[in-house]
FIFIKOL-286321 format. One line per field, with one value per residue (C-alpha): x, y, z. Coordinates in pm, 1 decimal. Example, Ala and Ser with C-alpha at 12.3 -4.5 7.8 and 13.67 -1.06 7.14 Angstrom:
FIFIKOL-286321
u: 1230.0 / 1367.0
v: -450.0 / -106.0
w: 780.0 / 714.0
//
This chain:
FIFIKOL-286321
u: 0.0 / 275.1 / 463.4 / 168.5 / 181.9 / 551.9 / 482.9 / 203.7 / 426.3 / 603.5 / 272.9 / 146.5 / 472.4 / 455.5 / 99.4 / 163.8 / 341.8 / 67.9 / -198.5 / -15.8 / 1.6 / -367.0 / -465.9 / -237.6 / -377.7 / -732.4 / -658.3 / -511.4 / -816.8 / -1038.3 / -841.1 / -870.6 / -1245.3 / -1286.4 / -1094.4 / -1298.3 / -1620.7 / -1531.8 / -1435.1 / -1762.8 / -1960.1 / -1796.5 / -1856.4 / -2221.6 / -2270.9 / -2116.4 / -2321.6 / -2629.9 / -2561.9 / -2376.2 / -2086.8 / -1738.9 / -1643.8 / -1948.0 / -1912.5 / -1547.5 / -1643.7 / -1911.4 / -1678.5 / -1414.1 / -1668.4 / -1766.0 / -1397.9 / -1342.5 / -1650.9 / -1486.0 / -1160.1 / -1041.9 / -930.2 / -1275.4 / -1443.4 / -1219.6 / -1269.3 / -1644.8 / -1622.0 / -1400.7 / -1630.0 / -1937.4 / -1778.7 / -1890.8
v: 0.0 / 245.6 / 149.2 / 273.8 / 614.9 / 658.6 / 714.2 / 968.4 / 1280.3 / 1173.2 / 1122.6 / 1461.9 / 1632.1 / 1468.9 / 1593.8 / 1957.4 / 2069.8 / 1921.2 / 2087.0 / 2421.6 / 2394.9 / 2309.2 / 2601.1 / 2836.2 / 2731.4 / 2762.7 / 3111.6 / 3221.6 / 3089.1 / 3281.4 / 3600.4 / 3563.2 / 3501.6 / 3795.5 / 4027.4 / 3916.7 / 3959.1 / 4311.7 / 4402.4 / 4262.9 / 4442.0 / 4775.4 / 4725.8 / 4637.8 / 4952.0 / 5168.4 / 4995.2 / 5063.0 / 5436.3 / 5503.8 / 5749.8 / 5596.6 / 5760.8 / 5631.4 / 5286.8 / 5279.0 / 5360.7 / 5090.6 / 4839.1 / 4919.4 / 4855.6 / 4529.0 / 4434.6 / 4506.3 / 4304.9 / 3994.9 / 4051.5 / 3742.7 / 3963.1 / 4118.4 / 3778.6 / 3640.3 / 3950.5 / 3911.1 / 3545.2 / 3624.9 / 3906.4 / 3681.9 / 3420.8 / 3435.3
w: 0.0 / 90.5 / -225.5 / -438.7 / -275.0 / -343.2 / -713.2 / -656.5 / -636.1 / -954.1 / -1135.4 / -1022.9 / -1120.3 / -1463.0 / -1519.9 / -1422.6 / -1744.0 / -1963.3 / -1752.6 / -1774.5 / -2153.1 / -2179.4 / -1957.1 / -2150.7 / -2488.0 / -2356.5 / -2226.5 / -2559.8 / -2743.7 / -2503.9 / -2568.3 / -2947.3 / -2929.3 / -2694.6 / -2927.2 / -3229.9 / -3035.4 / -2929.5 / -3284.9 / -3421.3 / -3151.5 / -3236.2 / -3609.1 / -3550.3 / -3343.7 / -3614.9 / -3887.1 / -3676.8 / -3692.9 / -3369.8 / -3375.2 / -3379.0 / -3048.6 / -2864.7 / -3021.9 / -2913.1 / -2553.1 / -2545.1 / -2708.2 / -2445.6 / -2168.6 / -2339.0 / -2359.7 / -1990.7 / -1893.2 / -2042.5 / -1859.5 / -1675.1 / -1385.8 / -1359.6 / -1380.8 / -1105.6 / -890.7 / -923.3 / -829.5 / -530.9 / -416.7 / -425.1 / -199.3 / 165.0
//
């Protein structure tokens, strides 16, 4: 039984780099989708007749709403 546990730290250490790569790739995909979404949102506002300055301000607010930091802050703030 104790012999089985000896290999556990090695197995965990071997899995960490793969997990870090997967999280990193997922984060980069999220960033690309977010950027494209903000760009499309801004273009749609301008096509709809909104001024470029106002559309830029709203697009910036939309961009900030999808910020990972803001999402994590909101999650941390809602915890008891």
